[in-house]
N, C-alpha and C positions, 0 to 999 in steps of 0.2 A: 590404363596400366601404369604403375609406378615406373620411373626410370631405373630404379635399383630395387634389389631384394636383399634381405639380411641373411648372410651365410653364417651359420652357427658352428663353432669349433668345439665348444665344451661348456660345461657349467662349473663354476668355481664359487668359493665364498664371496660374499658381497664386499668384503674388505680388500679383495684383490685389486691392485691398482695397475692397469696396463701401462707399459712403457711406451711413451709416444713414438719411440723409434721402431717399435715392432710393427712390421707390415705382414699382411697375409696374402690371400688369393689375389692375383692380378695387382700386387703391390698396394692393395687397399689397406688403410690403417686398421689396426685391431682396436676395438673399443669395447666397453663394458655396458651392458644393460642390466641394472640391478632391480630386484624386487625382494623386499624383506631382507633376509640374511643370505641370499644366493644371487648369483649373477651369471649371465651368458656372455661369453666372448664372441664377438661378431665382427664381420666386415661387410660393407655395402658393395655389392657386385652388380654388374650390368644385368638388368632383368631380361633383356632380349637374348643375351648370350647364354644365360643360365636357366632359362625356362622353356618348357615345351619341347617340340620335336627337335629343334636345333640343338638344345642341350643334350638330348639323348644321343644324337649323332656324334657330337664332340666327345662325349664320355666314352664312346666306343673306339675312339682314336687314341692309341697308346702314346703317341708323341704329344698330344694335347693333354692327356690325363696325367702322365707321369710327373711333370713338374708341379702340378697342382696337388697331387697326392703328397709329394715331398713337403710342400709348404704347409698343407693341412697338418701333417704329423709334426712339423717343426713348431707350429703354433701351440699344439697340444703339449708337446714336450717342454717348450718354454714355460707354459703355465704350470706343468707338473714339477718343474725345477723350483717353483716358488711356493708350492703348497698342494693341498688336496684338489683333485680335478676329476670330473666325470666326462670322459672323452665322448664325442659324438662321431658316428660314422660320417663319411663324406656325403656332401650334397643334401644336408638338412638345411632348408631355407624357409624363411617366412616373409610375408609381404612387406612388413614394416616393423618398426620398434614396438608398436602396440601389440602386434601379433606375438612377438617374442615375449613380451611382458606377460601376456595372457597365458602362454605356454608355461612360463615359470610359476605363475600363480596356480595353475591347474595341477602342476606336478611338484609343488613345493616340498611336500613331505617325502616323496620318493627321492628327490634329489638330495634333500638334507640328510636322509638316512645313508645314501651312498657316500656322500662326502665324509660323514662321520666314520664309516667303515674303512675308507682308504686313507684317512688323514694320518700323516706321519709314517706312511709306508709307500714302497714302490714295488713295481712288478719286476721280477727277475725270471728269466727263462733258461731252462736246461734241456738239452737234447743229448741223448745217449744213443750211439750207433754201434753196431757190432756185425761183423761177418760171422758166418757159421763156424769158421775156423777159430775166430776169437772166442766165440761162445764155448767151443769145444775145449779151448785152453782154460777158460774160466771154470768149466765143469771139472777139469782135473784138479783145480785148486779147491773147489767146493766139496767134492765128493771123494773121501778117502777110499771108498770101495773100489774105485777105478784103478788106483795105484796098486791096491792089494791083489786084484784080479790079474793085473799085468805081471806082478811078481810071480804069482802062481803059474801063469802060462809059461814064463821063462824057465821055471824049474820043473815043469811037468814033462812027462814022456811025449813023444810026437803025437800019439793019438789023443791023449788028454789035452795037450796044448792046442790042438785043432778045435776041440770042443770048447775049451776055455776062451779061445780067441773069438769064436762065433758068439759066445755069450757076452764077451767084452764089447764086441761091436754093437750089440743090441743095448747093453747097459749104457754105453757111451752115447748112443743116439738119444736115448731117453734122458740121460743126464744133461745133454746139451740143450734139449727143449726145456728142461726144468731150470737150467741155469738162467735162461732169459727171464723167466717168471721170478725167480728168486732175486736176481739183480734189480729188476724193476721194482719189486716190492720193497727191497731194502733201501734202494736209493730214494724212492718217493717218500717212504716213511721217514728217513733221516732228514730229508730236506723239508718235509712238511712239519716236522717237529720244531723247526726254526722259523716257521711262517705263521701268519695269521690265518691264511686260507691258501688252498692249492687247487689247481686244475690239471689233471693228467689228460693230455689231448690224444695220446696214443699209447697203447700198452701191449701191442701184439708184434710178433716178429714173423717175417715171411721166410721162405727158403732161400731168398736172395739176401745179399748184404743190405742192411737197412736200419731204420730207426726202431729202437725197442722202447724208448721213453721220450716223449715230447711233452714237457710240462711247464706250467707257469706258476709262480709262487708270489704271494703278496707278503712282503717281508718288511716288518717295522724297522725304522732307521736304527734303533738300538740293537736289533738282532742281525744286522748285516754281517758283522764280523763272525758271528756264530754260524751263519749260513755259509759263508765262504769257507770256514774251517771244516764244516761237514762235507761240503763239496770236494775240498782238497783231499780229505780222508778217503772218499769214494774213488777219486781219481788215482790215488796212490795204490789202492787195492786192486783196481780193475784195468787200469791202462797197461800194466805189464802183460796182461793177457791179450791185448790188442783192441780193447774197447776204446771208443772215442767219445770225449765229453766236450760239448759246446755250451758255453755260458755267455748269455747276452743280457744287457740291461745296465742300469735300471731304466725301465720304461714307464710311461703312464699306465695306470691300471686297466688296460683294455679288457682283460679277461675277468675282471672282478666287478664290473658293472654291467647291468643288463644292456643288451644291444640297443643302441639308440635309433 
């Protein structure tokens, strides 16, 4: 058994030149193994520690896993800051350089296509959260019929007002459910219009406070300002009702390459 195995972080264009100062898992230097016009960024790690049952036990230990997960992501992000990248999941390892090179040869067209798709773009993530009261507030803004029923109930006789308020309660309940769908559709459409690709990871709302949209967007560098402007417009429209918008990124394009 070799003393080390090659831990793979990502695939990049072969023109990528690793910075000698960049270190990865267990402080091992990050280097490039190139084949044709693509390359894998790798580090040599201890074969005994990262193979077999011993590795499985360590991976189950959060204290051991966490710092290595941070380093893995740091290396991928470092590469993404310099150009197109196909991130790998953690713990992809090969026996030696020749095995890595063989993998690159076998999957060249696949990786080349992915790099072309994400070149000149980064992943941005948006999460929209809303309580039921916030959605009810948004429904009032979206549905003029609610305000009209409220005015009719205020002006009606006691008997009529009772019936109108019962109707209003049912209409408001339905409008609140509809508001979540309308907001998700509007927000996702507006942000997708500024993106090359998009992935909505959640589009349902429960009876409890929670997330109504959790989405990732692949945004070209030249569309970044447009994306930010669209997001700002959505926030200006819905934050007064109590909705919350969380915007993170840019990230490597984790959601826009097939799981490694």
